[in-house]
C-alpha positions in Angstrom: 0.0 0.0 0.0 1.0 3.6 -0.6 0.9 6.2 2.2 -2.1 7.9 0.7 -4.1 4.7 0.5 -3.3 3.8 4.1 -4.4 7.2 5.3 -7.6 7.0 3.4 -8.5 3.7 5.1 -7.7 5.2 8.5 -9.7 8.3 8.1 -13.1 7.1 9.2 -14.5 4.3 11.3 -16.5 2.0 9.0 -17.4 -0.4 11.8 -14.5 -2.8 11.0 -11.0 -2.6 12.3 -8.7 -1.8 9.3 -6.0 -4.3 10.3 -4.2 -4.4 7.0 -4.0 -0.6 6.8 -2.7 -0.4 10.4 -0.1 -3.1 9.7 1.0 -1.2 6.6 1.3 2.0 8.6 3.4 0.3 11.3 5.8 -0.9 8.5 6.2 2.5 6.9 7.1 4.5 10.0 9.5 6.9 8.3 7.3 7.8 5.4 4.0 8.0 7.3 5.1 9.8 10.4 5.1 13.3 8.8 1.5 12.7 7.6 0.4 11.5 11.1 1.9 14.6 12.6 0.0 16.7 10.0 -3.2 15.0 11.0 -2.8 15.8 14.6 -1.9 19.4 13.9 -4.9 19.8 11.6 -7.1 18.2 14.3 -6.0 20.7 16.9 -6.3 23.7 14.5 -9.7 22.7 13.2 -11.1 20.9 16.3 -14.4 22.8 16.4 -15.0 22.5 12.7 -14.2 18.8 12.7 -16.5 18.1 15.7 -19.3 20.1 14.0 -18.9 18.1 10.7 -18.5 14.8 12.4 -21.7 14.5 14.5 -21.6 10.6 14.4 -18.0 10.5 15.7 -16.8 8.5 12.7 -13.6 10.5 12.1 -10.8 8.4 13.4 -7.6 9.6 11.7 -6.5 11.6 14.8 -6.9 8.6 17.1 -4.9 6.3 14.8 -2.3 9.0 14.5 -1.9 9.3 18.3 -1.6 5.6 18.8 0.8 5.1 16.0 3.0 8.0 17.0 3.0 6.7 20.5 4.1 3.3 19.3 6.8 5.0 17.3 7.9 6.9 20.5 7.7 10.0 18.3 8.7 13.0 20.4 7.5 15.5 17.7 4.0 14.4 18.6 4.4 15.5 22.3 3.5 19.2 21.9 0.6 18.2 19.6 -0.8 15.7 22.0 -0.5 18.3 24.8 -2.3 20.9 22.7 -5.1 18.4 21.9 -5.4 17.6 25.7 -5.9 21.3 26.4 -8.9 21.7 24.1 -12.2 22.6 25.7 -13.4 19.6 27.7 -16.6 19.2 25.8 -14.9 19.5 22.4 -12.2 17.1 23.5 -14.8 14.6 24.5 -16.6 15.0 21.2 -13.3 14.3 19.3 -11.9 11.5 21.4 -14.6 10.0 23.5 -13.2 7.7 26.3 -9.6 8.2 25.1 -8.8 10.8 27.8 -9.8 8.5 30.7 -8.3 5.4 29.2 -5.1 5.9 27.3 -4.1 9.6 27.2 -1.8 8.8 30.1 0.0 6.1 28.1 0.3 8.2 25.0 1.8 11.1 26.9 4.3 8.8 28.5 5.1 7.2 25.2 5.9 10.4 23.3 7.4 12.6 26.0 11.0 11.2 25.7 11.4 11.4 29.4 10.8 15.2 29.5 8.0 15.5 32.1 8.2 19.3 32.4 5.2 19.9 30.0 3.3 17.1 31.7 3.8 18.8 35.0 2.6 22.1 33.5 -0.6 20.4 32.4 -1.1 18.9 35.8 -0.8 22.3 37.4 -3.0 24.1 34.8 -6.2 25.1 36.5 -7.8 25.8 33.1 -7.3 22.3 31.8 -10.0 19.7 32.2 -9.9 17.7 35.4 -9.8 14.3 33.6 -7.0 15.6 31.4 -5.0 16.6 34.5 -5.8 13.2 36.0 -4.4 11.5 32.8 -1.2 13.6 33.1 -0.8 12.5 36.7 -1.2 8.9 35.7 1.3 9.3 32.9 4.0 9.6 35.6 3.0 6.2 36.9 3.5 4.8 33.4 7.0 6.3 33.3 7.9 4.8 36.6 6.6 1.4 35.6 8.6 1.6 32.3 11.8 2.8 34.0 11.6 6.2 32.4 11.4 8.0 35.8 12.3 6.8 39.3 9.7 6.3 41.9 11.5 8.7 44.3 11.6 11.7 41.9 8.0 11.3 41.0 7.0 11.1 44.7 9.1 14.2 45.4 7.0 16.0 42.7 3.8 14.7 44.2 4.8 16.1 47.6 5.2 19.5 46.0 1.7 19.2 44.5 0.2 18.3 47.8 1.9 21.2 49.6 1.7 24.1 47.2 1.2 23.5 43.5 -2.3 22.0 43.3 -5.1 24.5 44.0 -6.9 23.9 47.4 -10.3 23.2 45.9 -11.8 19.8 44.9 -11.4 18.4 41.5 -10.8 14.9 40.1 -7.1 15.9 39.9 -7.0 15.6 43.8 -8.6 12.1 43.6 -6.0 11.0 41.1 -3.1 12.6 43.0 -3.9 10.6 46.1 -4.6 7.4 44.0 -1.2 7.8 42.2 0.7 8.4 45.4 -0.9 5.2 46.9 0.2 3.2 43.9 3.8 4.4 44.5 3.5 3.7 48.3 2.6 6.9 50.1 4.8 7.0 53.1 6.4 10.4 52.4 3.0 12.1 51.9 0.8 10.3 54.3 0.4 13.4 56.4 -0.4 15.5 53.3 -3.0 12.9 52.2 -4.7 13.0 55.6 -4.9 16.8 55.4 -6.4 16.6 51.9 -9.1 14.3 53.2 -9.7 16.6 56.2 -10.0 19.6 53.9 -12.6 17.9 51.6 -10.2 17.9 48.7 -10.6 14.2 47.9 -13.7 12.2 47.3 -13.6 9.1 49.6 -16.0 7.4 47.2 -13.1 7.3 44.7 -10.3 6.5 47.1 -10.7 6.4 50.9 -8.4 6.8 53.9 -8.8 3.1 54.4 -7.3 2.5 51.0 -4.3 4.5 52.0 -3.9 2.6 55.2 -4.1 -0.7 53.4 -1.3 0.3 51.1 0.9 1.5 54.0 0.3 -1.8 55.9 1.2 -3.9 52.8 4.6 -2.4 52.6 6.6 -0.6 49.9 7.9 -3.7 48.0 4.5 -5.3 47.7 2.8 -2.1 46.5 5.5 -1.4 43.9 5.4 -5.0 42.7 1.8 -4.4 41.8 2.6 -1.3 39.9 5.3 -3.0 37.8 3.1 -6.0 37.3 -0.2 -4.4 36.4 0.5 -0.9 34.9 -0.1 -1.3 31.2 2.9 0.9 30.2 3.8 2.4 26.9 1.7 1.9 23.7 3.6 -0.9 22.1 1.3 -2.3 19.4 -1.6 -0.4 17.9 -3.4 -3.6 16.7 -3.3 -5.0 20.2 -4.5 -1.7 21.6 -7.4 -1.0 19.2 -8.5 -4.3 17.7 -11.1 -5.1 20.4 -12.7 -1.7 20.7 -16.5 -1.9 20.9 -16.9 0.5 18.0 -15.6 -2.2 15.6 -18.8 -4.2 15.7 -18.3 -6.2 12.6 -15.4 -8.2 13.9 -16.0 -11.9 13.9 -15.2 -13.7 17.2 -12.8 -16.0 15.4 -10.7 -13.0 14.4 -10.2 -11.8 18.0 -6.7 -12.1 19.5 -6.2 -15.1 21.7 -5.5 -12.9 24.7 -7.8 -9.8 24.5 -6.4 -6.6 25.9 -8.2 -5.4 29.0 -8.9 -1.7 29.2 -9.1 -0.7 32.9 -10.4 2.8 33.7 -10.2 4.9 36.7 -13.4 4.7 38.8 -15.0 8.0 39.7 -17.3 8.4 42.7 -21.0 9.0 42.5 -22.4 12.4 43.2 -23.7 11.5 46.7 -21.2 10.9 49.5 -23.2 8.1 50.9 -23.3 6.1 47.7 -21.4 2.8 48.0 -21.0 2.1 44.3 -18.1 3.6 42.5 -18.7 4.7 38.9 -16.4 4.9 35.9 -16.2 8.3 34.3 -17.7 7.1 31.1 -20.7 5.2 32.6 -24.2 6.6 32.3 -24.9 9.1 35.1 -27.1 7.6 37.8 -29.2 10.8 37.9 -30.9 9.7 34.7 -29.8 12.6 32.5 -28.6 10.3 29.8 -25.1 11.9 29.9 -21.8 10.2 30.9 -21.1 10.5 34.6 -18.0 12.6 34.0 -20.1 15.1 32.0 -22.9 15.3 34.6 -22.9 14.7 38.4 -19.3 13.7 38.3 -18.4 17.3 37.6 -19.9 18.4 40.9 -19.2 15.3 43.1 
């Protein structure tokens, strides 16, 4: 296949995963990378226009571009992914759906080349969406799991966030900061975490003081072993990542990979403090509005 033919097949979702086109794109890294970068830049520049034209959400070129560039570890994609992440929250959701809460963290880690300065700026940006900031926080866990950053340097940064750089008002960024610290073993910031709970900055329906205590009792080695074992890490193969997506409804069961890739998401709390069930950001809101939880009551939890 030629580059133009591959790009044409990746432009829209027809309901079937374009395996051959993705395989071809993976093989022509050098020649297709400039075009993938162009697609991302065009998406950022014309985000509103694209969203207005694509009411059915069939435009997929930008998603393939992000996953392929992440697999290629293409650092030139880094500023473009960050610009995309800073789009208006509703616009970003229209363009990427569940991508922000699922794999933005892994894409950021894959293309940053170890330079976490821009990721930290995104975490600290009060104007960015709370789920985007959460993804930026989780990208630091991906880097630790992959050996791109040490646990101690990331925990040192988390301590600064707790003490001064994260605004003292609730957002899902606080939930994720505590959750990420717990996954790295929170001994250095246990006092700061307790203060955050006392100040109402963390939703105990997302992560509770008991969760923190359990991690501390387990011990550092055990907690970090779980991180290295279960964190999904960099984007390594676009086919493995995207083949099983629910939007590809015409895939025959016999064509599915032998070991399907699981896609865990963060669990967000329900809007009422006494609710025992934890909700995923992309689940229907329990209030009955018909919106996703993250776009409805999850915003004011």
